[in-house]
N, C-alpha and C positions, 0 to 999 in steps of 0.2 A: 730598422732604427727610424725612430721617428727626427730624435736627433743629433743629427750628426755633427756639427759644429763642437768645436774646443770648449772646455767647461767656461773662457775667458767672457766669450761672446754671451753667453747666458746674464752672464753677469752684468756686463754693459750693457743690454736691454733691461734687464733690471732695475741697473741706476735711472736709465733713460724713464723710463714707466715712471718713476719716481718723483720725479723732476729734478735728479741730481744730473743729469746728462747736460750739453753744449746746451740742447736747442728746449729741453724742458721738455719734450714730447706733447706739446700745444698744450701746457699747463699755464697760465696767468702767474703774475708774481702776487699779487692776492688773495690766489686759492689757498686756504686750509693745507696747511701738511699732509699727508697720507699716513704718516706714522705719530702716534699720538707719543706724547711724555711719556715716561715707567711710572704706574700705576701705584707701586708699593713704596712707599718713604723711606728716604734712606734712613740707615739703621746709627741709634745715638754713639756717641764714640762708646769705646770702652773702657774701663780703669785695668791696668795691670801691675803686677809689682816687679820687682828686679830683687835678685838676693844675691847678694856679696858676703861675701866668705872671706874671714882675716883672722890672722892668728892672734892672742891677745895673752897674758897672765892670770887675768882673773875678771869677774864679773864687772868690775869697776873700772877698771881701763876698756874692757871690750865696749862700756856705753860711752865712757869718753871721746874713744874710737869710732863708732857708731854715729855720736854726733857731729863731734868734726867732719864724716863723709858725709854725712847729710845735707851739712849746714854749706861744704863746699860743694857740694852737686846742685845744689839751692844757688847758687849763685852764677854756677856757671848756667845752669838750661832753670829761668824762672816759673815755668809752668809744671815743674814738680813738686809735686803737696807734702810739702814738709811737715806738717803737720800728721800725716797718716805714718812715718817715718815710727819701723817699729826694730827691736834686738829680741834675738833669741838666738841659744846654746846652734850649733850647725845642725844635732842629730835631735832636734825635739821643736820643732817651729811652732808644735802647738803649744808652748809658752811663749809666743811674742810678748813682747813689754814694750808701750808707746815711749818713746825716746823724749818727745816734745809736752807739755801742758794740752793746749789746745783748750782750753776754760774759752768760751765765748765770750766777749764783750760788750758793751751798751751797744755799741753802731754796728755787732753782727763779726766784728772781724776777733779769730781767733787769737791766745796766746801762743807766743813766738818762743820762751824761753823753755829752758828745760824739765820734765816732768818731776814733780816734788821739788820745787822752788819756791823759796821763801818769798816772805812780801808781795807786793803789787805785781799784775799779769801785765803782759806787755805787749802790743801790736806790732806787727813783725817791720824791719826796718828801721833805719836811724831817725829820731825823735818819736816813736812810735806811741801814741795812746797809752797810758796807764792805768789800771782801774784796780779794783778789789779791797783789799782790809790792811792795807800796809805793813809793813814789820809785823805788826801784831800778831 
């Protein structure tokens, strides 16, 4: 048996060899590190969807409740994508309908009103920019 020592001694010697031990094992502070940075770039953040189930008397009431839930969640967590909120029957996710308008404004903002609203489009937040055809 070549290595008859406990494994933690081998780990300690390895740490000292790469300069992480007490003396640095002869390494100077200006020497480049022996362990390089990872070559692979980190993955970009992915998008996920939360499906919330609730009961309603009909499609109109379900839409009103879904809009209220989405707006309330966006107040609690501003990083949520309010414009991506959709409504579908519980057993038919493939029939999802958008809850919010999402029309793109002149400065790149998106309309935060409910889908199919009459009048101007409005940017999110109080006093948000209005644009569009007006009441026509």
